[in-house]
C-alpha positions as CSV (number, residue, x, y, z in Angstrom):
1,M,0.0,0.0,0.0
2,K,1.4,3.4,-1.1
3,L,0.4,6.8,0.1
4,N,-0.3,9.2,-2.8
5,P,1.1,12.5,-1.8
6,L,-1.0,14.4,-4.4
7,A,-4.3,13.1,-2.9
8,K,-4.9,14.4,0.6
9,S,-8.0,12.3,1.2
10,K,-7.2,9.2,-0.8
11,I,-4.8,6.2,-0.6
12,T,-3.6,4.5,-3.7
13,L,-3.2,0.7,-3.4
14,E,-0.6,-1.3,-5.3
15,N,-3.2,-2.6,-7.7
16,G,-4.0,1.0,-8.7
17,K,-7.3,1.3,-6.8
18,E,-7.9,4.4,-4.7
19,V,-9.5,4.2,-1.3
20,A,-11.1,7.3,0.2
21,M,-9.9,8.4,3.7
22,K,-12.2,9.8,6.3
23,R,-11.3,13.4,7.0
24,S,-10.0,14.0,10.5
25,M,-12.5,15.4,13.0
26,T,-9.7,16.9,15.2
27,P,-10.0,20.5,13.8
28,L,-13.7,20.5,14.4
29,I,-13.3,19.2,17.9
30,I,-10.7,21.8,18.7
31,L,-12.9,24.5,17.3
32,I,-15.9,23.3,19.4
33,G,-13.7,23.1,22.5
34,I,-12.5,26.7,22.0
35,V,-16.1,28.0,21.6
36,L,-17.2,26.1,24.7
37,I,-14.2,27.5,26.7
38,Y,-15.1,31.0,25.5
39,F,-18.7,30.8,26.6
40,S,-17.7,29.2,29.9
41,V,-15.4,32.1,30.7
42,R,-18.1,34.6,29.8
43,I,-20.8,32.8,31.9
44,T,-18.6,32.2,35.0
45,G,-17.0,35.6,34.9
46,F,-13.5,34.1,35.0
47,S,-10.8,36.8,34.9
48,V,-7.0,36.2,34.7
49,L,-6.6,39.9,35.8
50,V,-8.4,39.3,39.1
51,I,-6.2,36.2,39.7
52,Y,-3.1,38.3,39.0
53,E,-4.2,41.1,41.3
54,R,-5.2,39.0,44.2
55,I,-2.9,36.0,44.1
56,N,-0.7,37.7,46.7
57,K,-3.6,37.3,49.3
58,L,-3.3,33.6,48.9
59,F,0.3,33.6,49.9
60,I,-0.5,35.9,52.9
61,I,-3.1,33.3,54.1
62,L,-0.6,30.4,53.5
63,Q,2.1,32.2,55.5
64,E,-0.3,32.5,58.5
65,M,-1.3,28.8,58.1
66,A,2.3,27.8,58.0
67,K,2.7,28.9,61.6
68,P,0.3,26.4,63.3
69,N,-0.9,27.2,66.8
70,F,0.3,24.2,68.8
71,D,-1.5,25.4,71.9
72,Y,-4.8,24.7,70.0
73,A,-3.9,21.0,69.5
74,P,-5.4,19.7,72.8
75,K,-8.9,21.0,71.7
76,L,-8.6,19.0,68.4
77,W,-8.1,15.4,69.7
78,V,-11.7,14.7,70.5
79,P,-13.1,16.1,67.2
80,L,-10.4,14.3,65.2
81,F,-11.3,11.0,66.8
82,N,-15.0,11.7,66.2
83,T,-14.1,12.3,62.5
84,I,-12.2,9.0,62.3
85,K,-14.9,7.1,64.2
86,M,-17.8,8.3,62.0
87,S,-15.7,7.5,58.9
88,L,-14.9,4.1,60.1
89,L,-18.4,3.2,61.2
90,G,-20.0,4.6,58.0
91,S,-17.4,2.8,55.8
92,I,-17.9,-0.6,57.6
93,L,-21.7,-0.4,57.6
94,G,-21.8,0.9,54.0
95,A,-19.5,-1.9,52.7
96,I,-21.6,-4.6,54.4
97,V,-24.9,-3.3,53.0
98,A,-23.3,-2.9,49.6
99,I,-22.8,-6.7,49.3
100,P,-26.5,-7.7,49.0
101,I,-27.2,-4.7,46.7
102,A,-24.3,-5.5,44.4
103,F,-25.4,-9.2,44.5
104,C,-28.9,-8.1,43.3
105,A,-27.4,-5.8,40.7
106,S,-25.3,-8.6,39.1
107,S,-26.9,-9.7,35.8
108,N,-24.9,-12.9,35.7
109,I,-26.3,-14.0,39.0
110,I,-29.8,-12.6,39.2
111,K,-32.0,-13.5,36.2
112,S,-34.8,-11.1,37.1
113,R,-34.2,-8.0,35.0
114,V,-36.5,-6.0,37.2
115,V,-34.4,-6.7,40.3
116,V,-31.1,-6.0,38.5
117,V,-32.4,-2.7,37.0
118,L,-33.9,-1.6,40.3
119,S,-30.7,-2.4,42.2
120,K,-28.5,-0.5,39.7
121,F,-31.0,2.4,39.8
122,I,-30.7,2.6,43.6
123,L,-26.9,2.7,43.3
124,S,-27.1,5.4,40.6
125,I,-29.4,7.5,42.7
126,L,-27.0,7.3,45.7
127,R,-24.1,8.3,43.5
128,T,-26.0,11.3,42.1
129,F,-26.3,13.1,45.4
130,P,-23.1,14.8,46.6
131,T,-22.0,13.7,50.1
132,L,-22.2,17.3,51.4
133,I,-25.9,17.6,50.3
134,V,-26.7,14.2,51.9
135,A,-25.1,15.3,55.1
136,L,-27.1,18.6,55.1
137,I,-30.3,16.7,54.6
138,A,-29.3,14.3,57.4
139,T,-28.8,17.2,59.8
140,F,-32.4,18.1,59.3
141,I,-33.5,14.6,60.2
142,F,-31.0,13.5,62.9
143,G,-29.8,16.9,64.1
144,L,-26.4,18.4,64.2
145,G,-23.5,16.1,65.1
146,T,-21.7,13.0,64.0
147,M,-24.8,11.0,63.4
148,A,-25.6,13.0,60.3
149,G,-22.0,12.7,59.1
150,T,-22.1,8.9,59.6
151,V,-25.3,8.5,57.6
152,A,-23.8,10.6,54.8
153,I,-20.6,8.5,54.7
154,F,-22.7,5.3,55.0
155,L,-24.7,6.1,51.9
156,F,-21.7,7.2,49.9
157,T,-19.9,4.0,50.7
158,I,-22.8,1.9,49.6
159,A,-22.8,3.7,46.2
160,Y,-19.1,3.6,45.8
161,V,-18.4,0.0,46.9
162,G,-21.6,-1.4,45.5
163,K,-20.9,-0.1,42.0
164,L,-17.4,-1.5,41.9
165,L,-18.4,-4.8,43.5
166,Y,-21.2,-5.7,41.1
167,E,-18.9,-5.0,38.2
168,Q,-16.3,-7.3,39.7
169,I,-19.1,-10.0,40.2
170,E,-20.2,-9.7,36.6
171,N,-16.6,-10.2,35.4
172,A,-16.0,-13.2,37.6
173,D,-15.4,-16.7,36.2
174,M,-18.8,-18.4,36.2
175,K,-17.6,-22.0,35.7
176,A,-17.3,-23.0,39.3
177,Y,-20.6,-21.2,40.1
178,E,-22.5,-23.0,37.3
179,A,-21.0,-26.4,38.4
180,M,-22.1,-25.9,42.0
181,H,-25.5,-24.6,40.9
182,S,-26.0,-27.7,38.7
183,M,-25.1,-29.9,41.7
184,G,-28.1,-28.6,43.6
185,L,-26.7,-25.7,45.6
186,T,-28.8,-22.6,45.9
187,T,-27.9,-19.3,44.2
188,I,-26.7,-17.8,47.5
189,Q,-24.6,-20.9,48.4
190,S,-23.1,-21.1,44.9
191,F,-22.3,-17.4,45.1
192,R,-20.7,-17.8,48.5
193,Y,-18.4,-20.6,47.6
194,A,-17.6,-19.8,43.9
195,I,-17.9,-16.1,43.3
196,L,-17.2,-14.5,46.7
197,P,-13.6,-15.9,47.0
198,Q,-12.8,-14.4,43.6
199,V,-14.0,-10.9,44.4
200,L,-13.2,-10.8,48.1
201,P,-9.7,-9.4,47.9
202,N,-10.8,-6.6,45.5
203,Y,-13.8,-5.9,47.7
204,L,-11.7,-5.5,50.8
205,S,-9.2,-3.4,49.0
206,T,-11.9,-1.1,47.6
207,T,-13.4,-0.8,51.1
208,L,-10.1,0.3,52.6
209,F,-9.5,2.8,49.8
210,C,-13.0,4.2,50.4
211,F,-12.3,4.5,54.1
212,E,-9.2,6.6,53.3
213,G,-11.3,9.0,51.2
214,N,-14.1,9.1,53.8
215,V,-11.7,10.4,56.5
216,R,-10.9,13.4,54.2
217,Y,-14.5,13.9,53.2
218,A,-15.6,13.8,56.9
219,S,-13.5,16.8,57.6
220,I,-15.6,18.8,55.1
221,L,-18.9,17.7,56.5
222,G,-18.6,20.0,59.5
223,Y,-19.5,22.9,57.1
224,V,-23.1,21.7,57.3
225,G,-23.0,20.8,61.0
226,A,-22.4,17.1,60.5
227,G,-19.9,16.9,63.3
228,G,-16.2,16.1,63.5
229,I,-13.2,18.3,63.1
230,G,-14.9,20.1,60.2
231,L,-16.9,22.1,62.7
232,L,-13.8,23.7,64.1
233,L,-12.3,24.1,60.7
234,N,-15.4,26.0,59.5
235,E,-15.4,28.1,62.7
236,N,-11.8,29.2,62.5
237,L,-12.0,29.9,58.8
238,G,-15.0,32.1,59.6
239,W,-13.0,34.0,62.2
240,R,-10.0,34.1,59.9
241,N,-7.9,32.5,62.5
242,Y,-5.5,30.9,60.1
243,S,-2.9,29.7,62.6
244,N,-5.6,27.5,64.1
245,V,-6.6,26.4,60.7
246,G,-3.0,25.4,60.0
247,M,-3.0,23.3,63.2
248,I,-6.2,21.6,62.1
249,L,-4.9,20.8,58.7
250,L,-1.6,19.6,60.1
251,M,-3.4,17.1,62.3
252,L,-5.6,16.0,59.4
253,V,-2.6,15.4,57.2
254,V,-0.8,13.4,59.8
255,A,-3.9,11.3,60.6
256,V,-4.7,10.7,56.9
257,F,-1.0,9.8,56.2
258,I,-1.0,7.2,59.0
259,I,-4.3,5.7,57.8
260,E,-3.2,5.6,54.2
261,T,0.1,3.9,55.2
262,V,-1.7,1.2,57.2
263,S,-4.4,0.8,54.6
264,E,-1.8,0.5,51.7
265,H,0.0,-2.2,53.7
266,F,-3.1,-4.3,54.0
267,R,-4.2,-3.7,50.4
268,K,-0.9,-5.1,49.2
269,K,-1.4,-8.1,51.4
270,L,-4.9,-8.6,50.0
271,M,-3.8,-8.2,46.3
């Protein structure tokens, strides 16, 4: 096959036949992208000039945060532990509840299309709502405090772990499952002995990874009164007490680093 340099949109084969080439869509895509960026800048009011004029204020805040108030640390231990506790409880309960929902959402296990579609729809609905909005609604129902934050993390974990788990189940090797099913075992028994051992390491690894993220998310939930260290973070940001904010962030960074290090160790063991 030889490329004819005189024909920009055709290829000349060795037997003399010409094959038309599809024109590249890249210029059109780039043009559409530029137009969308232009209208996005106009709609959002984005201004490079404002960034240039006020970027120095960011460094002023960072300078104050870089001098954490260590005298404020004793007041942070209880809220920090509350943040970790509600993240841990919400993650564990959410991961447990995600198993039956993922089981019902697996089309290779459940033959009822209604059950599969309904289960996937539930997971989609849970993924649609941001965790912060769920926590805000939970504060109206359960009041201010860690209960609302735990519920928000619980629902987020169900959506996150459930989605990944049912995809892993649908990609599992079905030979052992079908063999056990044909021997007279029930669907749940066949799933337990044939499919669950295949997906269990990934399931536990996903749960640990979700827990890591939930610790970070839980620190933000205080903005809507959902308990934890986020309440103090919101309060000190409101009072512009950036040295206290620096101390809060320092403790969060250390806590998250320790949790991620331990979690990564166990994930490697599982994988």
